[in-house]
N, C-alpha and C positions, 0 to 999 in steps of 0.2 A: 144252461148259458153263461157265456164267461165273456169277459171285456180284459183288454189290456190298456191300460190306462196311466198317461206319466202323472206321479206325482212328485213336486220338485225337482225336475230331471232325471227320476229312478222309474223304470216300467215296471208295473206290476201286473201279473195277471189274476184277476179278482172273479171272485163269482158269488152270488148272494146267502146272505145268512153266513157269512164266514168272517174272520177275524184278522186282519192283519197289523203288523207292525210297519211302520211308515217312519220318513225322515220327520222331526218335529213340526207340528203344525200351529200354526199361530191360533187357532179357536179354542173356545174353553172346553173343558170335558160335558157331556150330556148336549151340546149344540150340534146343529144337522152341517153338512158340508157338502158341496156339489163339485164332482171333478168333472168338467167339460172337454178336457184334451184325451177322446176316448180314440186309439190308434186302430183297435180290433175289435168288433162286436161280432159275435159267432152265440145261434139259438140252437145249433146241434144239427139243422140241414142248410141253414144259408150265414156264411159268413163275407160279412162287410170289413173289407179292409180301407182306410182311410190314407189320403195323399196331401197332407200329413194326418188328420185327424178324420172321422166319420161327421159328416155335417149332422146336427141335432141329435147325436146321442150321448148321453151323460151317465154319471155313475153317481148315486147319493149315497154316504155313508154319515154314521154317528159317529162322533168322537167320544171313547171310553174312557180314556185316562192319559196322562202324560208320564214318562219315566224315563231311565236310564238303564242301558243297556249293560252287558257283563264286562268286565272291565279286559280289554286286550293288551296283553306286554309286548314290549319292542323291544328285545335287547339287542345290541349291538357289542362286537366283541373284535379283538384284533392279537390273534395268537400272538406269542411271545414278545410284546410290546408292552405289556401293562397297560392297557387299555379296554375298559368294559363299560357299557353304560345301559341303564334300564330304565325306560319310562313304560308310562302305564296310561291309557283313555277308556272315557266311557261315553259311548255316544248316547246324543239326546234321541227318544223315539217318542212315538204318539202311537197308540193302539185305536183302530178304527173297528167297526163292524158295518159291513156292505149290506145298506138296506135294499136296493133298488138299482137293478142295471135296465137301462132302457135309451 
């Protein structure tokens, strides 16, 4: 069984008892969060596609921790112009574990 869920504007294919990294959520660690924007729901035999969401479907997850992603380096250079610039960026993430799809 899996579902496609919209979490803060990004779509994730999730299944039960798996852990995922999603954009930073406002909930504290060790709390439950319910995602009700389920775009697709499949149990292996039947697939329900929402327009835009599946009515009555929800995904329950547990917030495990908040963390920062690995650093991404952005390097810009123009050759023969003595111009180069380097920037770094670390994205804020939340690690969740999906407990129930229904």
